[in-house]
C-alpha positions in Angstrom: -18.7 3.4 18.5 -20.7 5.9 20.4 -24.5 5.4 20.4 -27.4 7.2 21.9 -27.5 7.5 25.7 -31.2 6.8 26.1 -33.3 3.9 24.8 -36.0 4.0 22.2 -38.7 3.4 24.7 -37.5 6.4 26.7 -37.6 8.6 23.6 -41.1 7.3 22.8 -42.3 8.0 26.4 -40.8 11.5 26.3 -42.5 12.2 22.9 -45.9 11.0 24.3 -45.5 13.3 27.4 -44.5 16.2 25.2 -47.6 15.8 23.0 -49.9 15.6 26.0 -48.3 18.6 27.6 -48.6 20.6 24.4 -52.3 19.7 24.1 -53.0 20.6 27.8 -51.1 23.9 27.3 -53.3 24.8 24.3 -56.5 23.7 26.0 -55.6 25.5 29.3 -54.6 28.7 27.6 -57.9 28.9 25.6 -59.9 28.1 28.8 -58.2 31.0 30.6 -58.9 33.3 27.7 -62.6 32.4 27.7 -62.7 32.7 31.5 -61.1 36.1 31.5 -63.5 37.1 28.7 -66.3 36.7 31.2 -67.9 33.4 29.9 -69.9 31.1 32.1 -68.2 28.0 33.7 -69.9 25.4 31.4 -68.7 27.2 28.4 -65.1 27.5 29.8 -65.1 23.7 30.4 -66.4 23.1 26.9 -63.8 25.3 25.4 -61.1 23.6 27.4 -62.1 20.1 26.3 -62.5 21.2 22.6 -59.3 23.1 22.4 -57.4 20.3 24.1 -58.5 18.0 21.4 -57.4 20.5 18.8 -54.1 20.8 20.7 -53.6 17.1 20.4 -54.0 17.3 16.6 -51.6 20.2 16.5 -49.1 18.2 18.6 -49.3 15.3 16.2 -48.5 17.6 13.4 -45.8 19.6 15.2 -44.0 16.6 16.8 -44.2 13.6 14.4 -43.4 10.1 15.7 -40.3 10.1 13.4 -38.4 12.3 15.8 -38.3 9.5 18.3 -36.3 7.3 15.8 -32.5 7.2 15.7 -30.2 6.1 13.0 -28.1 4.1 15.4 -30.6 1.3 15.7 -30.9 0.9 11.9 -29.6 -2.6 10.9 -29.6 -1.8 7.2 -26.2 -2.5 5.5 -25.2 0.8 4.0 -21.8 -0.3 2.7 -18.3 0.4 4.0 -17.6 3.2 6.3 -15.9 6.3 5.0 -12.1 5.8 4.6 -12.2 2.0 4.4 -11.0 1.8 0.8 -8.2 4.3 1.5 -7.0 2.3 4.5 -7.1 -0.9 2.5 -5.1 0.7 -0.3 -2.5 2.0 2.2 -2.1 -1.4 3.9 -1.5 -3.1 0.6 1.8 -2.6 -1.2 1.9 -0.9 -4.6 2.8 -2.7 -7.8 5.9 -0.5 -8.3 7.6 -1.8 -5.2 6.8 1.2 -3.0 4.8 1.2 0.1 3.2 3.9 2.1 4.9 5.4 5.1 4.0 3.9 8.4 2.6 7.1 9.9 -0.2 7.2 7.2 0.5 10.7 6.0 0.7 9.7 2.3 4.5 9.8 1.9 6.2 7.0 0.0 9.4 5.3 0.9 11.5 2.7 -1.0 11.5 -0.9 0.3 14.8 -2.3 1.3 
């Protein structure tokens, strides 16, 4: 069976870096807007800090922790895989003395 190519901790680290980068992007862009607007340097720093905090909240909403999860690591038993019953029926012989063809295409043949 093919599973994910990266581990859960790698996904969580990437998600954390993505959220931090998103917050810094929001804070930095608002700081540049206030700087280009002609504001004083203390105000620009205050806006950068405040909007970075707002960006962090936006990042939590935009990128929830659930996107770092994967269904491959779930150990919950969800029943048989698709096609298991059909394979089981094909491997067993029918009551009328007929069996399925060996190539599995659904044709029937008489037993000799």
